[in-house]
C-alpha positions in Angstrom: -0.3 0.2 0.4 3.1 2.6 0.6 4.1 1.8 -3.0 1.0 3.1 -4.3 0.6 6.5 -2.0 2.9 8.1 -4.8 0.7 7.3 -7.8 -2.5 7.8 -6.1 -0.7 11.6 -5.0 0.3 11.9 -8.6 -3.3 10.9 -10.0 -4.7 13.5 -7.6 -2.6 16.7 -8.4 -3.1 15.8 -12.1 -6.9 15.6 -11.6 -6.7 18.5 -9.4 -4.2 20.9 -11.5 -6.5 22.4 -13.7 -9.8 22.9 -11.4 -6.5 24.9 -9.0 -5.4 27.3 -12.0 -8.8 27.2 -14.4 -8.7 31.1 -14.8 -4.7 30.9 -16.1 -4.9 30.0 -19.8 -1.0 29.8 -20.0 -0.4 27.1 -17.1 -3.0 25.2 -18.3 -1.4 25.4 -21.8 1.5 24.5 -20.2 0.0 21.4 -18.8 -1.7 20.2 -21.9 1.6 20.5 -23.1 3.3 18.6 -20.7 0.8 15.4 -20.8 1.4 15.5 -24.8 4.9 15.1 -24.6 4.4 12.5 -21.9 2.7 10.4 -24.1 4.9 10.3 -26.6 7.7 10.0 -24.1 6.3 6.9 -22.4 5.7 5.7 -26.2 9.2 5.8 -26.8 10.3 4.4 -23.9 8.1 0.9 -24.4 10.1 0.5 -27.4 13.8 2.5 -26.8 13.6 2.0 -23.0 12.5 -1.3 -22.4 12.8 -3.4 -25.9 15.8 -1.8 -26.4 15.3 -0.2 -29.8 16.0 3.6 -29.6 14.7 5.5 -32.1 15.5 9.3 -33.6 12.3 9.4 -35.7 8.8 9.3 -33.5 8.2 12.2 -35.3 7.1 10.2 -38.2 3.9 9.1 -35.9 3.5 12.2 -34.7 3.0 14.0 -37.7 1.0 10.8 -39.2 -1.2 11.1 -36.2 -1.8 14.6 -36.5 -2.9 14.6 -40.2 -4.8 11.5 -39.9 -6.8 13.4 -37.3 -6.8 16.5 -39.6 -7.7 15.0 -42.6 -10.6 12.4 -41.4 -12.2 15.0 -38.9 -11.7 18.5 -39.5 -15.0 19.8 -37.5 -14.1 17.4 -34.8 -16.5 17.6 -32.1 -18.8 14.1 -31.4 -15.7 13.0 -33.4 -13.0 13.8 -31.2 -12.4 10.7 -29.1 -12.7 8.5 -32.6 -10.7 11.0 -34.3 -7.8 10.2 -32.1 -8.1 5.9 -32.2 -8.0 7.0 -36.0 -4.7 9.0 -35.6 -3.1 6.3 -33.6 -4.1 3.7 -36.4 -2.7 5.4 -39.2 0.6 5.9 -37.2 0.5 2.2 -36.7 -0.2 1.3 -40.0 2.9 3.4 -40.9 5.1 1.3 -38.4 4.4 -2.2 -39.6 6.3 -1.7 -43.1 8.7 0.5 -41.5 9.8 -1.7 -38.9 9.9 -4.7 -41.4 12.7 -3.0 -43.0 14.4 -1.0 -40.5 14.2 -4.4 -37.7 17.2 -5.4 -40.2 19.5 -3.3 -38.6 20.7 -3.0 -34.9 21.9 0.0 -32.7 22.8 3.2 -34.5 21.7 2.0 -37.7 18.2 1.3 -36.8 18.1 5.0 -35.0 18.9 7.0 -38.0 16.9 4.8 -40.2 13.8 6.5 -38.3 15.0 9.4 -38.6 15.3 9.0 -42.3 11.9 8.0 -42.6 10.6 11.1 -40.5 12.5 13.2 -42.9 10.2 11.4 -45.6 7.6 11.7 -44.4 7.7 15.6 -43.7 8.7 16.2 -47.3 5.7 14.3 -48.6 3.2 16.6 -46.3 5.1 19.3 -47.2 4.7 18.5 -51.5 1.6 16.8 -51.2 -0.2 20.2 -51.2 -4.2 19.0 -52.3 -4.2 16.6 -49.0 -2.4 17.8 -46.5 -2.1 22.1 -47.4 1.8 21.5 -47.7 3.9 23.8 -46.4 1.3 26.4 -45.7 -0.4 24.1 -43.3 -3.6 22.6 -41.9 -6.3 24.5 -40.2 -8.9 23.1 -38.7 -12.0 24.2 -37.1 -12.2 24.6 -33.0 -13.0 21.2 -32.2 -13.5 21.2 -28.4 -14.0 24.9 -27.0 -12.7 24.3 -23.5 -9.1 24.0 -22.8 -9.8 22.1 -19.4 -11.3 19.6 -21.7 -7.8 19.3 -24.1 -6.2 18.6 -20.5 -8.3 15.9 -19.2 -8.4 14.1 -22.9 -4.2 14.0 -22.8 -4.7 13.0 -19.1 -6.7 9.3 -20.2 -4.2 8.8 -23.0 -1.2 9.4 -20.9 -2.9 6.8 -17.9 -3.6 4.6 -20.6 -0.1 4.2 -22.1 1.2 4.4 -18.4 -1.0 1.5 -17.2 -0.1 -0.8 -20.8 3.6 0.0 -20.0 3.4 -1.3 -16.3 1.3 -4.4 -17.3 3.6 -5.5 -20.2 6.6 -4.8 -18.4 5.3 -7.1 -15.6 4.2 -10.0 -18.2 6.0 -12.5 -20.8 5.9 -9.4 -23.6 8.1 -7.4 -21.2 10.5 -10.0 -19.9 10.9 -10.7 -24.0 11.7 -7.1 -24.4 14.2 -7.1 -21.3 16.2 -10.5 -23.3 16.2 -8.3 -26.6 17.8 -5.3 -24.8 20.4 -6.9 -22.7 21.2 -9.0 -25.8 19.3 -9.9 -28.7 21.5 -12.9 -30.1 20.9 -14.5 -26.7 17.3 -14.1 -27.0 16.9 -15.6 -30.5 19.1 -18.6 -29.2 16.7 -19.2 -26.6 14.0 -19.3 -29.0 12.7 -16.1 -28.4 10.9 -14.3 -31.9 12.5 -11.1 -31.4 11.2 -9.5 -34.8 7.7 -10.5 -33.2 8.4 -8.8 -29.9 10.2 -5.9 -31.6 7.4 -5.5 -33.9 4.7 -5.4 -30.9 6.7 -2.9 -29.0 7.3 -0.1 -32.3 3.0 -0.7 -32.8 2.1 0.0 -29.4 4.6 2.6 -29.2 3.5 4.5 -33.0 -0.3 4.2 -31.5 0.0 6.3 -28.7 2.7 8.9 -30.2 0.3 9.0 -33.3 -2.9 9.6 -30.3 -0.7 12.6 -29.2 -0.3 14.0 -32.4 -3.6 14.2 -33.2 -4.3 15.3 -29.9 -1.8 18.1 -30.3 -3.7 18.8 -33.9 -7.1 19.2 -31.7 -5.9 21.3 -29.6 -4.2 23.9 -31.4 -6.2 23.4 -34.4 -3.5 24.5 -36.7 0.1 22.5 -37.9 2.3 22.2 -40.3 4.9 19.9 -41.4 7.9 21.3 -40.0 6.4 21.3 -36.7 4.8 17.6 -36.2 7.4 15.9 -38.0 10.1 18.4 -36.8 13.1 16.6 -35.5 14.6 18.7 -32.8 10.6 19.8 -31.3 9.2 16.5 -31.5 12.0 13.5 -32.3 14.8 15.0 -30.4 12.4 16.3 -27.3 11.1 12.4 -26.9 14.1 11.1 -27.0 15.5 13.5 -24.4 12.3 13.2 -22.4 12.6 9.1 -21.4 16.5 9.3 -21.5 15.8 12.4 -18.5 13.0 10.5 -16.4 14.7 7.4 -16.6 14.8 4.3 -19.6 12.6 1.4 -18.7 10.9 2.9 -15.9 6.9 3.8 -15.7 7.1 7.3 -14.2 10.3 8.5 -16.0 9.1 9.9 -19.0 6.2 11.8 -17.3 9.1 13.3 -14.8 11.1 14.1 -17.8 8.4 15.4 -19.6 7.4 18.0 -16.3 11.3 18.7 -16.4 11.9 19.4 -19.7 9.0 21.1 -21.3 8.8 23.7 -18.3 12.5 24.5 -18.7 11.9 24.5 -22.6 8.9 27.4 -22.2 10.7 29.4 -20.0 13.9 29.5 -22.2 11.7 29.7 -25.5 10.6 32.9 -23.5 14.0 34.4 -22.6 16.0 33.1 -25.4 13.9 32.1 -28.3 15.5 29.4 -30.3 18.3 29.4 -28.4 16.1 26.2 -26.2 17.9 24.2 -29.3 21.0 24.3 -27.5 19.5 24.1 -24.0 18.5 20.2 -26.2 22.0 19.6 -27.0 23.9 20.7 -23.5 21.1 18.5 -21.4 22.1 15.7 -23.7 25.7 15.4 -22.4 24.9 16.3 -19.1 22.7 13.4 -19.0 25.0 10.9 -20.4 27.9 12.2 -17.9 26.0 12.7 -15.0 23.0 10.9 -15.1 22.7 7.9 -17.2 19.8 5.9 -15.5 17.6 9.4 -15.5 16.2 11.3 -12.6 13.9 8.5 -11.3 16.8 6.1 -11.8 19.5 8.3 -9.8 16.3 8.9 -7.1 16.1 5.0 -6.6 19.6 4.6 -6.3 19.8 7.5 -3.7 16.7 5.5 -1.9 18.9 2.3 -1.6 21.6 4.1 -0.5 20.1 5.4 2.3 18.1 2.0 3.2 21.2 0.3 2.9 22.6 3.0 5.3 19.7 2.8 8.2 20.2 -1.1 8.0 23.8 -0.6 8.4 
């Protein structure tokens, strides 16, 4: 029961946040963005943190989800939730052939191939003017008038991916993910169908990243290819959120999104595009001093404190 208290407290705080700050549009906006990127970070974490297949191209699924939602349901309204599912399914369908191709590669080659696919899709969206609106972007009619409704929509999607991640991590697929992450050759020798389990992780990851992209499109009601397929603002930020919070942990991406998005908002106000430099510096700091992320470091400190108390 003691382990459940942090989860209960976090859920209570998340549910109460929009009610406490409903008069502050800026804080509601930041809170919604934190949740959207927590979804993408958690989705990436399932593939990169648990299954050991780091990707630099999750913007591909984010952008596809955004465009699928906008094209299928430009009016939104009562179709908002089905539209989010369409965005997720479209991203998963795109991920299927991509996975069959790039899972022949390993390590940095896989990560860079994913980045290349994201860039290809950005160029397609930028030049397929008749469908996507091209470089001018895509404008939707307002689908939900309440910022609080958008917030709870994102919170529900985040809760879904966190629950799925926790359940999968504690079940047979999670153990196979770890086996693939630690040593794919040994896993194959033991009879694990590594391609099937990597595909499972990719499809679930792509689905929820697509849902996050659809929520983003629904929330802002306008987007363009250079935003939703952005390597820096989407792919790199998603990677950093998972690494900063703690890869291979359920809560890590939520913590990473809270820290990175909040700091990014502050730096964007004061430095403009200088926040890109911040991403680069943060990568170096995390790799050198916090390889297990914030959650991992907190666990290590807690274990040391318990060991000292026991001795």
